Structures are given as structure tokens and as C-alpha cells.
C-alpha positions as a printed Julia matrix, in Angstrom:
84×3 Matrix{Float64}:
  -0.06  -0.05    0.02
   1.18   3.38   -0.78
   2.81   5.57    1.54
   1.97   9.48    0.87
  -0.59  11.58   -0.31
   0.26  11.76   -3.38
   1.07   7.83   -4.06
  -2.16   7.23   -3.1
  -3.46  10.49   -5.86
  -1.88   8.47   -8.06
  -3.17   5.41   -8.21
  -7.0    6.7    -8.17
  -5.71   8.78  -11.54
  -4.53   5.85  -13.05
  -7.61   4.45  -12.55
  -9.54   6.6   -13.75
  -7.28   7.49  -17.48
  -6.85   3.34  -17.44
 -11.24   3.6   -17.42
 -11.48   5.95  -19.83
  -8.36   4.72  -22.25
 -10.01   1.47  -21.98
 -13.17   2.87  -22.83
 -12.25   4.74  -26.42
  -9.94   1.63  -27.27
 -13.57  -0.49  -26.69
 -15.8    2.21  -28.98
 -13.28   2.45  -31.44
 -12.41  -0.98  -32.2
 -16.64  -0.99  -31.98
 -16.79   1.16  -35.28
 -14.04  -0.73  -36.08
 -16.47  -3.55  -36.62
 -18.73  -1.52  -38.19
 -17.29   0.25  -40.69
 -15.51  -2.9   -41.79
 -19.01  -5.15  -42.09
 -21.25  -1.95  -44.49
 -20.96  -2.71  -47.58
 -22.63   0.53  -49.05
 -19.41   3.58  -49.89
 -21.58   6.49  -49.61
 -22.22   5.04  -45.83
 -18.62   3.88  -45.23
 -17.02   6.94  -45.99
 -18.59   8.99  -43.92
 -18.57   7.07  -40.7
 -14.03   6.46  -41.81
 -13.9    9.81  -40.83
 -15.49   8.77  -37.24
 -13.06   6.34  -36.99
 -10.05   7.66  -38.31
 -10.62  10.75  -35.3
 -10.63   8.06  -33.16
  -7.94   6.66  -33.64
  -5.94   9.55  -34.41
  -7.41  10.42  -30.84
  -5.51   7.22  -29.74
  -2.54   7.73  -30.74
  -2.3   10.56  -30.34
  -2.93  10.12  -27.05
  -0.83   7.18  -26.34
  -3.24   4.23  -25.7
  -2.11   2.67  -29.44
   0.84   2.7   -31.07
   0.61   5.42  -34.25
   1.52   3.21  -36.21
  -0.87   0.81  -35.88
  -3.35   3.59  -35.86
  -2.08   4.44  -39.11
  -2.12   0.97  -40.79
  -5.35  -0.24  -39.86
  -6.71   3.61  -41.43
  -4.92   2.08  -44.27
  -6.62  -1.2   -43.94
 -10.16   0.77  -43.4
 -10.08   2.71  -46.9
  -8.51   0.0   -48.48
 -11.44  -1.29  -47.81
 -13.8    1.12  -48.81
 -12.58   1.86  -51.91
 -12.91  -1.95  -53.23
 -16.87  -1.32  -52.24
 -18.95  -0.55  -55.35
């Protein structure tokens, strides 16, 4: 157990941040999954803007690596371009 007041505060702050990161990461994965399931190009293009923004935000906050975000965005863009 922590011995200092600041260490106790750090434990609380870390737990709050962990839960927020987990929620944002999970919701981003859900959007990516929905996007991959779409077959309509117009709807997919609109959802791609949201997904790309969410991925960039996760990468900026170091929840995921920036290269992972780039790879996911690239794969999603490829999927959208293959739609008729």
C-alpha cells in the first residue's frame, strides 16, 4: 500500500485514466468493426471520418501506437475503395 498522499492520488488518477482509455479503445474497435461490415460506399465513407478521427485521438494519447493507427486507417481506406 502507498505511504504518501501523492502516491494515493496517483493510484486514483491512474485508475480513472485506465477506465477512460479502455472505454475509448473499446468504442473505437466497435466503430472499426461496424465499418468493415458495411457494404454501402457512401455510408462507409461517412463512418470512416469518425473512425479515423477516433484512431488518431487514441494514437495521440498513446493508447495505441501511431503505426497501428496508420495501419488500421490504411486497411479501412482499402476496404472502402474496394466497395462498388
